[in-house]
MOPAC internal coordinates of N, CA, C and O (Angstrom, degrees):
PM7 1SCF
backbone

  N    0.0000 0     0.00 0     0.00 0    0    0    0
  C    1.4462 1     0.00 0     0.00 0    1    0    0
  C    1.5305 1   110.18 1     0.00 0    2    1    0
  O    1.2310 1   120.46 1   136.52 1    3    2    1
  N    1.3454 1   116.72 1   -43.48 1    3    2    1
  C    1.4651 1   119.72 1   179.20 1    5    3    2
  C    1.5214 1   110.17 1   -61.40 1    6    5    3
  O    1.2310 1   120.79 1   139.89 1    7    6    5
  N    1.3424 1   116.09 1   -40.11 1    7    6    5
  C    1.4651 1   119.71 1  -179.02 1    9    7    6
  C    1.5288 1   110.65 1   -61.37 1   10    9    7
  O    1.2310 1   120.55 1   137.49 1   11   10    9
  N    1.3225 1   116.55 1   -42.51 1   11   10    9
  C    1.4648 1   120.74 1  -179.15 1   13   11   10
  C    1.5254 1   111.07 1   -65.39 1   14   13   11
  O    1.2310 1   120.56 1   134.98 1   15   14   13
  N    1.3269 1   116.53 1   -45.02 1   15   14   13
  C    1.4588 1   120.46 1   179.78 1   17   15   14
  C    1.5294 1   109.76 1   -63.60 1   18   17   15
  O    1.2310 1   120.46 1   139.04 1   19   18   17
  N    1.3279 1   116.72 1   -40.96 1   19   18   17
  C    1.4657 1   120.49 1   178.82 1   21   19   18
  C    1.5251 1   110.68 1   -61.39 1   22   21   19
  O    1.2310 1   120.57 1   137.09 1   23   22   21
  N    1.3322 1   116.52 1   -42.91 1   23   22   21
  C    1.4738 1   119.84 1   177.44 1   25   23   22
  C    1.5231 1   110.32 1   -61.19 1   26   25   23
  O    1.2310 1   121.06 1   136.75 1   27   26   25
  N    1.3412 1   115.58 1   -43.25 1   27   26   25
  C    1.4686 1   119.79 1  -179.83 1   29   27   26
  C    1.5294 1   111.46 1   -62.10 1   30   29   27
  O    1.2310 1   120.87 1   145.09 1   31   30   29
  N    1.3341 1   115.94 1   -34.91 1   31   30   29
  C    1.4569 1   120.34 1  -179.04 1   33   31   30
  C    1.5275 1   112.32 1   -86.50 1   34   33   31
  O    1.2310 1   120.88 1   166.50 1   35   34   33
  N    1.3311 1   115.92 1   -13.50 1   35   34   33
  C    1.4540 1   120.06 1   179.96 1   37   35   34
  C    1.5188 1   113.74 1    77.25 1   38   37   35
  O    1.2310 1   121.02 1  -149.27 1   39   38   37
  N    1.3442 1   115.65 1    30.73 1   39   38   37
  C    1.4633 1   119.60 1   177.87 1   41   39   38
  C    1.5266 1   109.25 1  -123.82 1   42   41   39
  O    1.2310 1   121.26 1   -12.67 1   43   42   41
  N    1.3181 1   115.20 1   167.33 1   43   42   41
  C    1.4592 1   121.52 1   179.18 1   45   43   42
  C    1.5305 1   109.54 1   -68.53 1   46   45   43
  O    1.2310 1   120.65 1   -42.67 1   47   46   45
  N    1.3338 1   116.36 1   137.33 1   47   46   45
  C    1.4697 1   119.81 1  -178.19 1   49   47   46
  C    1.5246 1   111.49 1   -65.30 1   50   49   47
  O    1.2310 1   119.85 1   147.42 1   51   50   49
  N    1.3340 1   117.88 1   -32.58 1   51   50   49
  C    1.4673 1   120.83 1   177.31 1   53   51   50
  C    1.5139 1   111.74 1   -64.10 1   54   53   51
  O    1.2310 1   120.86 1   141.17 1   55   54   53
  N    1.3049 1   115.96 1   -38.83 1   55   54   53
  C    1.4687 1   120.83 1   178.18 1   57   55   54
  C    1.5250 1   110.29 1   -63.23 1   58   57   55
  O    1.2310 1   120.67 1   132.31 1   59   58   57
  N    1.3240 1   116.33 1   -47.69 1   59   58   57
  C    1.4616 1   119.63 1   179.46 1   61   59   58
  C    1.5253 1   110.64 1   -63.68 1   62   61   59
  O    1.2310 1   120.22 1   140.08 1   63   62   61
  N    1.3163 1   117.19 1   -39.92 1   63   62   61
  C    1.4720 1   120.34 1   178.41 1   65   63   62
  C    1.5211 1   110.86 1   -60.87 1   66   65   63
  O    1.2310 1   120.43 1   139.43 1   67   66   65
  N    1.3364 1   116.78 1   -40.57 1   67   66   65
  C    1.4663 1   120.21 1   177.37 1   69   67   66
  C    1.5187 1   111.13 1   -64.18 1   70   69   67
  O    1.2310 1   120.47 1   138.45 1   71   70   69
  N    1.3184 1   116.70 1   -41.55 1   71   70   69
  C    1.4613 1   120.25 1   178.72 1   73   71   70
  C    1.5295 1   111.22 1   -62.67 1   74   73   71
  O    1.2310 1   120.65 1   136.37 1   75   74   73
  N    1.3077 1   116.37 1   -43.63 1   75   74   73
  C    1.4718 1   121.11 1   179.67 1   77   75   74
  C    1.5298 1   109.60 1   -63.13 1   78   77   75
  O    1.2310 1   120.67 1   135.45 1   79   78   77
  N    1.3254 1   116.32 1   -44.55 1   79   78   77
  C    1.4681 1   120.54 1   179.73 1   81   79   78
  C    1.5269 1   110.54 1   -60.80 1   82   81   79
  O    1.2310 1   120.27 1   133.26 1   83   82   81
  N    1.3265 1   117.09 1   -46.74 1   83   82   81
  C    1.4566 1   121.94 1  -179.89 1   85   83   82
  C    1.5260 1   110.78 1   -61.84 1   86   85   83
  O    1.2310 1   120.16 1   139.48 1   87   86   85
  N    1.3222 1   117.30 1   -40.52 1   87   86   85
  C    1.4629 1   120.92 1   178.92 1   89   87   86
  C    1.5209 1   110.92 1   -64.65 1   90   89   87
  O    1.2310 1   120.30 1   137.34 1   91   90   89
  N    1.3204 1   117.03 1   -42.66 1   91   90   89
  C    1.4703 1   120.21 1   178.69 1   93   91   90
  C    1.5183 1   110.71 1   -62.80 1   94   93   91
  O    1.2310 1   120.56 1   137.93 1   95   94   93
  N    1.3404 1   116.54 1   -42.07 1   95   94   93
  C    1.4617 1   119.72 1   178.65 1   97   95   94
  C    1.5203 1   111.08 1   -64.40 1   98   97   95
  O    1.2310 1   120.30 1   140.35 1   99   98   97
  N    1.3140 1   117.03 1   -39.65 1   99   98   97
  C    1.4596 1   121.77 1   179.22 1  101   99   98
  C    1.5235 1   111.05 1   -62.33 1  102  101   99
  O    1.2310 1   121.14 1   140.19 1  103  102  101
  N    1.3352 1   115.42 1   -39.81 1  103  102  101
  C    1.4675 1   120.12 1  -179.27 1  105  103  102
  C    1.5161 1   112.12 1   -83.69 1  106  105  103
  O    1.2310 1   119.79 1   175.28 1  107  106  105
  N    1.3385 1   118.01 1    -4.72 1  107  106  105
  C    1.4649 1   121.00 1   178.56 1  109  107  106
  C    1.5028 1   113.86 1    83.44 1  110  109  107
  O    1.2310 1   120.02 1  -165.35 1  111  110  109
  N    1.3059 1   117.56 1    14.65 1  111  110  109
  C    1.4558 1   120.48 1   178.27 1  113  111  110
  C    1.5128 1   109.05 1   -85.79 1  114  113  111
  O    1.2310 1   120.73 1   -36.43 1  115  114  113
  N    1.3211 1   116.22 1   143.57 1  115  114  113
  C    1.4576 1   120.86 1   177.57 1  117  115  114
  C    1.5203 1   109.30 1   -82.55 1  118  117  115
  O    1.2310 1   121.23 1   -33.18 1  119  118  117
  N    1.3153 1   115.25 1   146.82 1  119  118  117
  C    1.4611 1   119.69 1   173.99 1  121  119  118
  C    1.5267 1   108.50 1   -69.55 1  122  121  119
  O    1.2310 1   120.91 1   -19.48 1  123  122  121
  N    1.3038 1   115.87 1   160.52 1  123  122  121
  C    1.4638 1   120.44 1  -178.45 1  125  123  122
  C    1.5273 1   109.87 1   -55.68 1  126  125  123
  O    1.2310 1   120.72 1   -52.02 1  127  126  125
  N    1.3272 1   116.23 1   127.98 1  127  126  125
  C    1.4500 1   121.14 1   177.67 1  129  127  126
  C    1.5204 1   114.00 1    82.63 1  130  129  127
  O    1.2310 1   119.61 1  -176.70 1  131  130  129
  N    1.3132 1   118.34 1     3.30 1  131  130  129
  C    1.4548 1   121.58 1   179.62 1  133  131  130
  C    1.5188 1   109.68 1  -118.82 1  134  133  131
  O    1.2310 1   121.45 1   -27.89 1  135  134  133
  N    1.3204 1   114.83 1   152.11 1  135  134  133
  C    1.4553 1   120.09 1   179.19 1  137  135  134
  C    1.5219 1   110.10 1   -93.90 1  138  137  135
  O    1.2310 1   121.23 1   -34.51 1  139  138  137
  N    1.3017 1   115.25 1   145.49 1  139  138  137
  C    1.4634 1   120.77 1   173.50 1  141  139  138
  C    1.5313 1   108.07 1   -72.65 1  142  141  139
  O    1.2310 1   120.24 1   -15.62 1  143  142  141
  N    1.3202 1   117.15 1   164.38 1  143  142  141
  C    1.4692 1   121.49 1  -177.24 1  145  143  142
  C    1.5225 1   111.77 1   -57.57 1  146  145  143
  O    1.2310 1   119.74 1   134.44 1  147  146  145
  N    1.3384 1   118.09 1   -45.56 1  147  146  145
  C    1.4630 1   120.26 1  -179.63 1  149  147  146
  C    1.5232 1   111.51 1   -65.74 1  150  149  147
  O    1.2310 1   120.20 1   147.96 1  151  150  149
  N    1.3235 1   117.22 1   -32.04 1  151  150  149
  C    1.4650 1   120.62 1   177.12 1  153  151  150
  C    1.5326 1   110.58 1   -69.78 1  154  153  151
  O    1.2310 1   120.31 1   141.72 1  155  154  153
  N    1.3357 1   117.01 1   -38.28 1  155  154  153
  C    1.4694 1   120.17 1   177.41 1  157  155  154
  C    1.5256 1   110.65 1   -64.67 1  158  157  155
  O    1.2310 1   120.50 1   139.18 1  159  158  157
  N    1.3287 1   116.64 1   -40.82 1  159  158  157
  C    1.4648 1   120.81 1   178.78 1  161  159  158
  C    1.5203 1   110.02 1   -63.26 1  162  161  159
  O    1.2310 1   120.39 1   134.18 1  163  162  161
  N    1.3193 1   116.87 1   -45.82 1  163  162  161
  C    1.4716 1   121.06 1   179.53 1  165  163  162
  C    1.5239 1   110.93 1   -64.38 1  166  165  163
  O    1.2310 1   119.93 1   139.71 1  167  166  165
  N    1.3145 1   117.73 1   -40.29 1  167  166  165
  C    1.4648 1   121.32 1   178.08 1  169  167  166
  C    1.5227 1   110.82 1   -61.98 1  170  169  167
  O    1.2310 1   120.08 1   136.84 1  171  170  169
  N    1.3196 1   117.45 1   -43.16 1  171  170  169
  C    1.4646 1   120.95 1   178.47 1  173  171  170
  C    1.5280 1   110.59 1   -63.27 1  174  173  171
  O    1.2310 1   120.69 1   137.40 1  175  174  173
  N    1.3356 1   116.29 1   -42.60 1  175  174  173
  C    1.4651 1   119.88 1   178.72 1  177  175  174
  C    1.5203 1   110.98 1   -61.66 1  178  177  175
  O    1.2310 1   120.78 1   135.53 1  179  178  177
  N    1.3261 1   116.10 1   -44.47 1  179  178  177
  C    1.4610 1   120.47 1   179.86 1  181  179  178
  C    1.5252 1   111.64 1   -66.24 1  182  181  179
  O    1.2310 1   120.48 1   144.44 1  183  182  181
  N    1.3451 1   116.69 1   -35.56 1  183  182  181
  C    1.4621 1   119.93 1   178.44 1  185  183  182
  C    1.5230 1   110.06 1   -62.70 1  186  185  183
  O    1.2310 1   120.52 1   133.40 1  187  186  185
  N    1.3328 1   116.60 1   -46.60 1  187  186  185
  C    1.4629 1   120.09 1   179.42 1  189  187  186
  C    1.5221 1   111.35 1   -65.47 1  190  189  187
  O    1.2310 1   120.35 1   139.74 1  191  190  189
  N    1.3112 1   116.94 1   -40.26 1  191  190  189
  C    1.4652 1   120.25 1   178.41 1  193  191  190
  C    1.5259 1   110.43 1   -62.55 1  194  193  191
  O    1.2310 1   120.59 1   137.61 1  195  194  193
  N    1.3218 1   116.48 1   -42.39 1  195  194  193
  C    1.4548 1   120.83 1   178.56 1  197  195  194
  C    1.5255 1   111.04 1   -62.32 1  198  197  195
  O    1.2310 1   120.28 1   137.11 1  199  198  197
  N    1.3378 1   117.08 1   -42.89 1  199  198  197
  C    1.4673 1   121.12 1   179.21 1  201  199  198
  C    1.5318 1   110.51 1   -62.64 1  202  201  199
  O    1.2310 1   120.66 1   137.86 1  203  202  201
  N    1.3338 1   116.35 1   -42.14 1  203  202  201
  C    1.4585 1   120.40 1   179.31 1  205  203  202
  C    1.5302 1   111.07 1   -64.82 1  206  205  203
  O    1.2310 1   120.29 1   137.11 1  207  206  205
  N    1.3245 1   117.06 1   -42.89 1  207  206  205
  C    1.4715 1   120.59 1   179.05 1  209  207  206
  C    1.5284 1   111.15 1   -64.98 1  210  209  207
  O    1.2310 1   120.02 1   141.82 1  211  210  209
  N    1.3290 1   117.57 1   -38.18 1  211  210  209
  C    1.4646 1   120.70 1   177.85 1  213  211  210
  C    1.5261 1   109.89 1   -64.04 1  214  213  211
  O    1.2310 1   120.16 1   139.10 1  215  214  213
  N    1.3347 1   117.29 1   -40.90 1  215  214  213
  C    1.4559 1   121.02 1   178.65 1  217  215  214
  C    1.5284 1   110.29 1   -64.37 1  218  217  215
  O    1.2310 1   120.09 1   135.20 1  219  218  217
  N    1.3203 1   117.44 1   -44.80 1  219  218  217
  C    1.4642 1   121.28 1   178.69 1  221  219  218
  C    1.5250 1   111.00 1   -61.62 1  222  221  219
  O    1.2310 1   120.44 1   139.04 1  223  222  221
  N    1.3360 1   116.76 1   -40.96 1  223  222  221
  C    1.4600 1   121.14 1   177.73 1  225  223  222
  C    1.5245 1   110.72 1   -60.75 1  226  225  223
  O    1.2310 1   120.38 1   135.79 1  227  226  225
  N    1.3336 1   116.89 1   -44.21 1  227  226  225
  C    1.4575 1   120.72 1  -179.12 1  229  227  226
  C    1.5229 1   111.60 1   -64.85 1  230  229  227
  O    1.2310 1   120.42 1   141.82 1  231  230  229
  N    1.3303 1   116.79 1   -38.18 1  231  230  229
  C    1.4651 1   120.51 1   177.34 1  233  231  230
  C    1.5240 1   109.58 1   -64.30 1  234  233  231
  O    1.2310 1   120.45 1   137.17 1  235  234  233
  N    1.3165 1   116.74 1   -42.83 1  235  234  233
  C    1.4727 1   119.64 1   179.01 1  237  235  234
  C    1.5256 1   111.51 1   -64.09 1  238  237  235
  O    1.2310 1   120.29 1   140.80 1  239  238  237
  N    1.3284 1   117.05 1   -39.20 1  239  238  237
  C    1.4718 1   119.86 1   177.95 1  241  239  238
  C    1.5240 1   110.50 1   -60.80 1  242  241  239
  O    1.2310 1   120.63 1   134.50 1  243  242  241
  N    1.3338 1   116.40 1   -45.50 1  243  242  241
  C    1.4641 1   120.27 1   179.61 1  245  243  242
  C    1.5237 1   110.73 1   -64.04 1  246  245  243
  O    1.2310 1   120.19 1   141.31 1  247  246  245
  N    1.3195 1   117.24 1   -38.69 1  247  246  245
  C    1.4617 1   121.33 1   179.04 1  249  247  246
  C    1.5239 1   110.77 1   -62.61 1  250  249  247
  O    1.2310 1   120.44 1   138.02 1  251  250  249
  N    1.3113 1   116.76 1   -41.98 1  251  250  249
  C    1.4581 1   120.72 1   179.52 1  253  251  250
  C    1.5251 1   110.23 1   -64.52 1  254  253  251
  O    1.2310 1   120.19 1   136.93 1  255  254  253
  N    1.3214 1   117.23 1   -43.07 1  255  254  253
  C    1.4680 1   120.74 1   178.91 1  257  255  254
  C    1.5168 1   109.95 1   -60.06 1  258  257  255
  O    1.2310 1   119.94 1   134.43 1  259  258  257
  N    1.3347 1   117.73 1   -45.57 1  259  258  257
  C    1.4665 1   121.08 1   179.25 1  261  259  258
  C    1.5246 1   110.98 1   -64.53 1  262  261  259
  O    1.2310 1   120.43 1   139.52 1  263  262  261
  N    1.3321 1   116.78 1   -40.48 1  263  262  261
  C    1.4622 1   120.73 1   179.77 1  265  263  262
  C    1.5250 1   110.75 1   -64.04 1  266  265  263
  O    1.2310 1   120.09 1   137.98 1  267  266  265
  N    1.3443 1   117.44 1   -42.02 1  267  266  265
  C    1.4660 1   121.47 1   179.82 1  269  267  266
  C    1.5241 1   109.83 1   -65.94 1  270  269  267
  O    1.2310 1   120.36 1   137.35 1  271  270  269
  N    1.3073 1   116.92 1   -42.65 1  271  270  269
  C    1.4775 1   120.15 1   178.40 1  273  271  270
  C    1.5154 1   110.90 1   -60.67 1  274  273  271
  O    1.2310 1   120.94 1   136.87 1  275  274  273
  N    1.3223 1   115.81 1   -43.13 1  275  274  273
  C    1.4615 1   120.01 1   179.60 1  277  275  274
  C    1.5238 1   111.13 1   -65.81 1  278  277  275
  O    1.2310 1   120.69 1   138.77 1  279  278  277
  N    1.3131 1   116.28 1   -41.23 1  279  278  277
  C    1.4702 1   121.10 1  -177.79 1  281  279  278
  C    1.5193 1   111.94 1   -69.36 1  282  281  279
  O    1.2310 1   119.77 1   147.60 1  283  282  281
  N    1.3145 1   118.05 1   -32.40 1  283  282  281
  C    1.4710 1   121.20 1  -177.94 1  285  283  282
  C    1.5207 1   111.60 1   -95.26 1  286  285  283
  O    1.2310 1   119.67 1   174.61 1  287  286  285
  N    1.3120 1   118.23 1    -5.39 1  287  286  285
  C    1.4548 1   121.56 1   177.74 1  289  287  286
  C    1.5121 1   113.71 1    76.93 1  290  289  287
  O    1.2310 1   119.10 1  -158.11 1  291  290  289
  N    1.2994 1   119.33 1    21.89 1  291  290  289
  C    1.4639 1   121.43 1  -179.38 1  293  291  290
  C    1.4919 1   111.46 1   -91.63 1  294  293  291
  O    1.2310 1   120.10 1   180.00 1  295  294  293

């Protein structure tokens, strides 16, 4: 699409692509396939939260196994 618009305007498609990229960055929009800064921060927070929850789950699983062993005398 950028190539077609550039041809219509009579400019180099690379130049127009750079202008579009700069405009998106100025407005805070992420490029296609990239995360915006706030999205990266949220993703990192969620990753750490997920890791912590997985660790807590594993501790609870081990606790249950120990409790069952103790209760059954094994």
